[in-house]
Each structure stands twice: as structure tokens, then as C-alpha cells.
C-alpha positions as CSV (number, residue, x, y, z in Angstrom):
1,M,19.0,3.1,3.4
2,A,15.4,3.1,4.6
3,L,14.7,6.2,2.6
4,N,16.3,4.8,-0.6
5,F,13.8,1.9,-0.6
6,F,11.0,4.5,-1.1
7,D,12.8,6.5,-3.7
8,Q,11.3,4.2,-6.4
9,F,8.0,5.8,-5.7
10,N,9.3,9.2,-6.8
11,I,9.0,10.5,-10.4
12,H,12.3,10.4,-12.3
13,F,13.2,13.5,-14.4
14,T,15.5,13.9,-17.3
15,L,16.2,17.4,-18.6
16,G,13.2,18.5,-16.5
17,I,10.9,16.1,-18.3
18,P,9.2,13.4,-16.2
19,L,10.0,10.0,-17.7
20,V,6.6,8.7,-16.9
21,L,5.1,10.7,-19.7
22,P,6.8,8.8,-22.6
23,A,5.8,5.5,-20.9
24,L,2.2,6.7,-20.8
25,I,2.3,7.8,-24.4
26,F,3.9,4.5,-25.7
27,P,0.6,2.4,-25.6
28,L,-1.2,5.3,-27.4
29,I,1.5,5.2,-30.2
30,I,0.9,1.5,-30.7
31,W,-2.9,2.0,-30.8
32,V,-2.6,4.9,-33.3
33,T,-0.1,3.3,-35.6
34,T,-2.1,0.0,-35.8
35,N,-4.5,-0.1,-38.7
36,R,-7.8,-0.9,-37.0
37,L,-9.5,-1.9,-40.3
38,I,-7.1,-4.7,-41.0
39,K,-7.3,-7.9,-39.0
40,N,-4.0,-8.9,-37.5
41,R,-2.8,-10.7,-34.5
42,L,-2.7,-7.6,-32.3
43,T,-6.3,-6.5,-33.2
44,V,-7.6,-10.0,-32.7
45,L,-5.9,-10.3,-29.3
46,E,-7.3,-6.9,-28.3
47,S,-10.8,-7.8,-29.4
48,W,-10.6,-11.1,-27.5
49,M,-9.3,-9.5,-24.3
50,T,-12.0,-6.8,-24.5
51,N,-14.8,-9.3,-25.0
52,L,-13.5,-11.5,-22.2
53,L,-13.1,-8.6,-19.7
54,T,-16.5,-7.3,-20.6
55,K,-18.2,-10.7,-20.0
56,Q,-16.5,-11.0,-16.7
57,L,-17.7,-7.6,-15.6
58,I,-21.3,-7.9,-16.6
59,T,-21.8,-11.5,-15.4
60,P,-22.7,-10.5,-11.8
61,M,-24.9,-7.6,-12.9
62,S,-28.5,-7.6,-14.0
63,P,-29.4,-6.5,-17.5
64,S,-30.1,-3.0,-16.3
65,G,-26.5,-2.6,-15.3
66,H,-25.0,-3.8,-18.6
67,K,-24.9,-0.2,-19.8
68,W,-22.1,0.5,-17.3
69,A,-19.9,-2.2,-18.9
70,S,-18.0,0.3,-21.0
71,S,-17.3,2.6,-18.1
72,F,-16.0,-0.3,-15.9
73,L,-13.9,-1.6,-18.8
74,T,-12.3,1.8,-19.3
75,L,-11.5,2.0,-15.6
76,M,-10.0,-1.5,-15.6
77,L,-7.8,-0.8,-18.6
78,L,-6.6,2.5,-17.0
79,L,-5.7,0.6,-13.8
80,I,-3.9,-2.1,-15.7
81,L,-1.8,0.6,-17.5
82,L,-1.0,2.4,-14.2
83,N,-0.3,-0.7,-12.2
84,T,2.1,-2.2,-14.8
85,L,3.8,1.1,-15.4
86,G,6.1,0.8,-12.4
87,L,7.6,-2.4,-13.9
88,L,9.3,-0.3,-16.6
89,P,12.7,1.2,-15.8
90,Y,12.9,4.8,-14.7
91,T,9.2,5.1,-14.1
92,F,7.0,4.7,-11.0
93,T,3.6,3.2,-10.3
94,P,1.0,6.0,-9.8
95,T,-1.4,3.6,-8.1
96,T,1.1,3.2,-5.2
97,Q,-0.1,6.7,-4.1
98,L,-3.0,6.4,-1.7
99,S,-4.3,9.8,-2.8
100,M,-4.7,8.8,-6.4
101,N,-6.4,5.5,-5.5
102,L,-8.9,7.3,-3.3
103,A,-9.4,9.8,-6.1
104,L,-10.5,6.9,-8.3
105,A,-12.4,4.9,-5.6
106,V,-14.5,7.7,-3.9
107,P,-16.2,9.1,-7.0
108,T,-16.9,5.7,-8.5
109,W,-18.3,4.4,-5.2
110,L,-20.3,7.5,-4.8
111,M,-21.7,7.0,-8.3
112,T,-23.0,3.5,-7.3
113,V,-24.7,5.0,-4.1
114,L,-26.3,7.8,-6.0
115,V,-27.6,5.5,-8.7
116,G,-29.3,3.4,-5.9
117,L,-30.8,6.5,-4.2
118,R,-32.2,7.7,-7.5
119,N,-33.6,4.4,-8.8
120,Q,-34.8,2.7,-5.6
121,P,-34.3,4.9,-2.5
122,T,-36.3,2.7,-0.2
123,T,-34.4,-0.4,-1.0
124,S,-31.0,1.4,-0.8
125,L,-31.8,2.9,2.6
126,G,-33.2,-0.5,3.7
127,H,-29.7,-2.0,3.4
128,L,-28.8,0.0,6.5
129,L,-31.2,-1.9,8.6
130,P,-31.5,-5.8,8.2
131,E,-35.0,-7.2,8.3
132,G,-36.1,-8.6,11.7
133,T,-33.6,-6.5,13.8
134,P,-34.7,-6.2,17.4
135,T,-35.8,-2.7,18.3
136,P,-33.1,-2.0,20.9
137,L,-30.4,-2.8,18.4
138,I,-31.7,-0.6,15.6
139,P,-29.6,2.5,16.4
140,M,-26.4,0.5,16.8
141,L,-26.9,-1.5,13.6
142,I,-27.7,1.6,11.6
143,L,-24.4,3.1,12.7
144,I,-22.5,-0.1,12.0
145,E,-24.0,-0.5,8.5
146,T,-23.4,3.2,7.7
147,A,-19.8,2.9,8.8
148,S,-19.3,-0.3,6.7
149,L,-20.8,1.6,3.7
150,L,-18.6,4.6,4.1
151,I,-15.5,2.4,4.6
152,R,-15.9,0.8,1.1
153,P,-14.0,3.4,-0.9
154,V,-11.2,3.5,1.7
155,A,-10.9,-0.2,1.5
156,L,-10.7,-0.1,-2.3
157,G,-7.9,2.5,-2.2
158,V,-5.9,0.9,0.7
159,R,-6.1,-2.6,-0.8
160,L,-4.7,-1.4,-4.2
161,T,-2.0,0.7,-2.6
162,A,-0.9,-1.9,-0.1
163,N,-0.6,-4.8,-2.6
164,L,1.4,-2.8,-5.2
165,T,3.6,-1.1,-2.6
166,A,4.5,-4.4,-0.8
167,G,5.4,-6.0,-4.1
168,H,7.6,-3.2,-5.2
169,L,9.4,-3.0,-1.9
170,L,10.0,-6.7,-1.9
171,M,11.5,-6.4,-5.4
172,Q,13.7,-3.5,-4.2
173,L,15.0,-5.6,-1.2
174,I,15.8,-8.6,-3.3
175,S,17.5,-6.6,-6.0
176,S,19.6,-4.8,-3.4
177,A,20.6,-8.1,-1.9
178,A,21.5,-9.6,-5.3
179,L,23.6,-6.5,-6.1
180,A,25.3,-6.5,-2.6
181,T,26.3,-10.1,-2.8
182,A,27.3,-10.2,-6.5
183,S,31.1,-10.0,-5.8
184,T,31.3,-12.1,-2.6
185,L,28.5,-14.7,-2.6
186,T,27.9,-15.7,-6.3
187,A,25.6,-18.5,-5.5
188,A,23.4,-16.4,-3.2
189,S,23.4,-13.6,-5.7
190,S,22.3,-16.0,-8.5
191,M,19.5,-17.3,-6.3
192,A,18.4,-13.8,-5.5
193,L,18.4,-12.9,-9.2
194,I,16.3,-15.9,-10.1
195,T,13.9,-15.0,-7.3
196,L,13.7,-11.5,-8.6
197,V,12.8,-12.7,-12.1
198,L,10.0,-14.9,-10.7
199,L,8.8,-12.1,-8.4
200,S,8.6,-9.8,-11.4
201,G,6.2,-12.2,-13.1
202,L,4.2,-12.5,-9.9
203,E,4.1,-8.7,-9.6
204,M,2.7,-8.5,-13.2
205,A,0.0,-10.9,-12.2
206,V,-0.7,-8.9,-9.1
207,A,-1.1,-5.7,-11.1
208,L,-3.6,-7.3,-13.4
209,I,-5.5,-9.1,-10.6
210,Q,-5.8,-5.9,-8.5
211,A,-7.2,-3.9,-11.4
212,Y,-9.7,-6.7,-11.9
213,V,-10.7,-6.9,-8.2
214,F,-11.0,-3.1,-7.9
215,T,-13.4,-3.0,-10.9
216,L,-15.3,-6.2,-9.9
217,L,-16.0,-4.9,-6.4
218,L,-17.4,-1.6,-7.9
219,S,-19.7,-3.7,-10.2
220,L,-20.9,-5.6,-7.2
221,Y,-21.6,-2.4,-5.3
222,L,-23.5,-1.2,-8.4
223,Q,-25.5,-4.4,-8.5
224,E,-26.6,-3.9,-4.9
225,N,-28.2,-0.6,-6.0
226,I,-29.9,-1.5,-9.2
């Protein structure tokens, strides 16, 4: 039973074809089949959401960092797509895999560090030693600040993985309880079903919020280095 709870994180296949591929292609089909030159509700909603997310991302950054807005926006939309993918039947959430989250977090975090070392190396290295530090504490503080800097991409990946995995496991537990009590305890099963519906909405919100938090933290790391 314990292993069955984690089966939802496996890729489902039909006739040797992973079902996650049609789910990934579906948003692209909507995008291609929509006439971008004609104003309609879908294009207006997309434009409004794009402008809103872009403003939220560039607000904490100085004008020199605004050129990174398109990259961060693309990353956020990719994370939103991957986070919400697991809410569809017969698919799984790629961002519940720590390896994938680290593959997204490490290069983007390294990009912010390299930008700082290229543009202002003295200031970037000065973050490792706070001003006014007593001389005996200098070696210890340099090690602590270096460790805190290196732990940032790990924290980004683990935070995203833990939040999405916990929500999916909770949904699996509640759905299993609702199914097991459907024939014996109708009231309890109905309550579990209502809880599952509410939890599905909460999980959708978590998927959107975690994508925003992941990208926002990267923008703050970039702001420290520009």
C-alpha cells in the first residue's frame, strides 16, 4: 500500500506512448489554433496575465535587471505548466522529481552569481563578509556565508519538490479513504469527497504560488548581484 501511494509519480504509458506528451502538447495546440491578430477573450486574458506577471517580477529589480524579465517570465510559465500537469488524469507532475527541480535551480542560480562576478566582482565577494566583522570571526563567517550561498539552489529545488509532493500524497490518501468507505460509510465518504474537491483547488493554488515563489527568489538573487 505504501508503494501504491508513490505510483502516481510514475509516467503512465498507453501502447508504449507516455500520456504526459499529449498533455504537454495540448496548450501548444490552443496557442497555435488561436488567431493572434484578432482580439478575443483568450488573447486579452493572456495579455493581461503576461503584463501582470512581468510587473510583479521586475518590481524588486533595478532598471538594469529589467532585461531579464522575459527569461524569468518564460521560466515561470514553464513551471506553472509542469506544476499543474499532475492535476490531469493519467499524467504526473515532473516537478515532483528533485532531480528536475535541481536541474532548473542550479543553472539559473549560477547565472545570477556569474552576472554579479562579471559586473561587480568586489561587491559580490563582499557579501561573503559583512562589514564590521571582528577579525577572529572572519574565517568562520566566510564559511557560513559561502555555505548559505551554495545552499540556495538546493533550497529552491527542495521547496518546490516538497510542497508539490505533499499535496499530491494528501490527495491520494483522501481519495483512497473516500473510495474505501463509499459502500459502508456514505456520510464519511461524502465528506472525504468534498474535502478532495476543496483540496484540488488548493493544490492548483499551490502550483501557481510555488512557480511564482521560485521565480521571484531568483529575481531577488539577481538583484543582489546587479
